[in-house]
C-alpha positions in Angstrom: -16.1 -2.1 -18.8 -13.5 -1.2 -21.3 -10.8 -0.2 -18.8 -8.9 -2.6 -16.6 -9.9 -2.4 -12.9 -7.5 -1.3 -10.2 -8.5 -1.4 -6.5 -6.3 0.9 -4.3 -6.6 0.9 -0.6 -5.7 3.9 1.5 -6.4 6.0 -1.6 -7.9 9.1 0.1 -4.5 10.7 0.8 -0.7 10.4 0.5 0.8 7.6 -1.4 -2.5 5.8 -2.0 -4.0 8.9 -3.5 -1.0 9.4 -5.8 -1.3 5.8 -7.0 -5.0 6.2 -7.6 -4.4 9.3 -9.7 -1.6 7.7 -11.7 -3.5 4.5 -12.4 -6.6 6.5 -13.1 -5.0 7.6 -16.4 -5.6 4.1 -17.8 -7.7 2.1 -15.3 -11.1 2.2 -13.7 -10.1 2.8 -10.1 -11.9 1.6 -7.0 -10.9 4.2 -4.5 -10.4 2.6 -1.1 -10.9 4.4 2.2 -12.7 4.2 5.5 -15.4 6.8 4.8 -17.4 7.9 1.8 -16.5 11.5 2.6 -12.8 10.7 2.4 -12.8 9.0 -0.9 -15.4 11.2 -2.7 -12.9 14.0 -3.8 -10.6 11.4 -5.3 -13.5 9.6 -7.1 -14.6 13.0 -8.5 -11.0 13.8 -9.7 -10.6 10.6 -11.8 -12.0 10.0 -15.3 -13.3 6.5 -14.3 -13.7 5.6 -10.6 -16.0 4.4 -7.9 -15.8 4.3 -4.1 -14.7 1.3 -2.1 -15.6 2.1 1.5 -14.6 -0.1 4.4 -12.5 -0.2 7.5 -10.7 -3.3 6.6 -9.2 -3.7 10.0 -12.6 -4.4 11.5 -15.2 -4.8 8.7 -15.9 -7.6 6.4 -14.7 -7.2 2.9 -17.4 -5.6 0.7 -18.6 -7.2 -2.4 -15.9 -7.2 -5.1 -16.3 -6.9 -8.8 -15.8 -10.1 -10.9 -12.8 -8.4 -12.6 -9.8 -7.0 -10.8 -6.6 -6.4 -12.8 -4.6 -4.6 -10.2 -4.8 -4.7 -6.4 -2.7 -2.2 -4.5 -2.4 -2.4 -0.8 -1.5 1.1 0.3 -3.4 1.6 3.5 -1.2 1.5 6.6 -0.4 3.0 10.0 2.7 3.6 12.0 2.6 3.4 15.8 4.5 2.4 18.8 7.8 3.3 20.4 10.5 1.5 22.2 9.5 -2.1 23.0 9.5 -1.5 26.7 7.1 1.4 26.3 4.6 -0.2 23.9 1.5 -2.1 25.0 -0.2 -5.0 23.3 -3.0 -2.7 21.9 -0.5 -0.9 19.7 0.9 -4.1 18.3 -2.6 -5.4 17.6 -3.8 -2.2 15.9 -0.8 -2.0 13.6 -0.9 -5.6 12.6 -4.7 -5.5 12.0 -4.2 -2.8 9.4 -0.8 -3.5 8.0 -1.1 -7.3 7.7 -4.4 -8.9 8.6 -6.5 -6.5 6.5 -4.2 -7.1 3.5 -4.4 -10.9 3.9 -8.2 -10.9 4.1 -8.7 -8.5 1.1 -6.3 -10.5 -1.0 -8.1 -13.8 -0.1 -11.4 -12.3 -1.2 -9.9 -10.8 -4.4 -7.9 -13.8 -5.6 -10.6 -15.3 -7.8 -11.0 -12.1 -9.7 -7.2 -11.6 -9.9 -6.7 -15.1 -11.2 -9.3 -14.6 -13.9 -7.5 -11.5 -15.0 -3.9 -12.8 -14.5 -3.6 -9.7 -12.4 -1.1 -7.9 -10.3 -0.9 -7.5 -6.5 1.3 -4.6 -5.3 2.0 -4.3 -1.5 3.3 -0.9 -0.5 5.8 -1.9 2.1 8.5 0.4 3.5 12.2 0.7 4.1 11.3 -0.6 7.6 10.3 -3.8 5.9 14.0 -4.4 5.2 15.7 -2.9 8.2 14.5 -2.4 11.8 15.7 0.3 14.1 15.3 1.3 17.8 11.9 2.7 18.5 10.4 1.2 15.3 9.8 -2.4 16.2 6.0 -2.4 15.9 5.9 -0.8 12.4 8.9 -2.7 11.1 7.6 -6.1 12.4 4.3 -5.5 10.6 6.2 -4.7 7.4 8.6 -7.6 7.7 5.5 -9.8 8.1 3.9 -8.1 5.1 7.1 -9.0 3.1 6.8 -12.6 4.2 3.2 -12.6 3.1 3.9 -11.3 -0.4 6.8 -13.7 -0.8 4.5 -16.6 0.0 1.7 -15.3 -2.1 4.0 -14.8 -5.1 5.1 -18.4 -5.1 1.6 -19.7 -4.5 0.0 -17.8 -7.4 2.7 -18.2 -10.0 0.8 -21.0 -11.6 -2.3 -18.8 -11.9 -0.4 -16.1 -13.6 -0.9 -13.6 -10.7 2.1 -11.4 -10.3 3.0 -10.1 -6.8 5.3 -7.2 -6.1 6.6 -5.6 -2.9 7.4 -1.9 -3.2 9.5 -0.4 -0.4 9.5 3.5 -0.3 11.8 5.4 1.9 10.6 8.4 3.8 7.8 9.9 1.8 6.1 13.3 2.2 2.9 12.4 3.9 0.9 12.9 7.1 2.4 9.7 8.5 5.9 11.0 7.9 5.2 14.3 9.5 3.9 12.7 12.6 6.9 10.4 12.7 9.4 13.2 12.4 7.5 15.2 15.1 7.9 12.2 17.5 11.6 12.1 16.7 11.8 15.7 17.8 13.1 16.9 14.4 12.0 19.7 12.2 10.2 18.4 9.1 11.9 19.1 5.8 10.2 17.8 2.7 13.5 18.1 0.8 14.5 14.8 2.5 11.4 12.9 1.6 10.0 11.3 -1.6 7.2 12.9 -3.5 4.3 10.4 -3.3 4.2 10.8 -7.1 7.6 9.0 -7.3 6.1 6.0 -5.5 3.2 6.0 -7.8 5.6 6.1 -10.8 7.3 3.0 -9.3 3.9 1.3 -9.0 3.2 2.2 -12.6 6.4 0.5 -13.7 5.4 -2.7 -11.8 1.9 -2.7 -13.3 3.0 -2.0 -16.9 5.7 -4.6 -17.1 4.8 -7.2 -19.8 3.1 -10.3 -18.2 6.1 -12.5 -18.9 8.1 -10.8 -16.1 7.5 -9.8 -12.5 9.2 -7.0 -10.5 9.3 -9.0 -7.3 10.7 -6.3 -5.0 11.4 -2.6 -5.6 13.1 -0.2 -3.2 12.7 3.6 -3.8 14.5 6.1 -1.6 14.8 9.9 -1.5 17.8 11.1 -3.5 18.7 13.5 -0.6 19.2 12.0 2.8 19.0 14.1 6.0 22.5 14.5 7.6 22.8 12.8 11.0 
């Protein structure tokens, strides 16, 4: 294959889809999603792409290609409320998707990433930097994801694998709409990032010459909703 290979999870919609489209200009993209029906439109849209179908929270990692130049972890969920109102099942579901699936896919992909001196990009969140009331479950999973990427970065420096943690603020997506609805607020996309802005940040990380690593990048909306 003449193009470098990028595997993007959660690529059927939202931030993940925007990243797949952006990287698709230069990469062969493995479009990650839980069903073939969900990823098919994205695969059809890109000049060079293939489906990567799995529910990584429960399934074994499918066979991976021998070459992976870029691995973007964009799949994620947001759940839970105040700690006293949140049961164990919510904690386990969020951590299974936001952390455990990331760790298992990364482990499986590391041989290919090492061969390519590749890049791992974890799409984290502003909640991976600051926690707030009612957001403990999601924030805890993202704090844990940041710890994971910090450790991975140091472990893989000798292999030339670069690891970046990208922290978007509120981004226009189905997840954000659901969150705003739970907060009892009216959704206003003016106060959210365009997913394309997050994809542009990922492009910056990926295109940095190999002698440097953007270890952590925070991207927030320019306009913030008044409180």
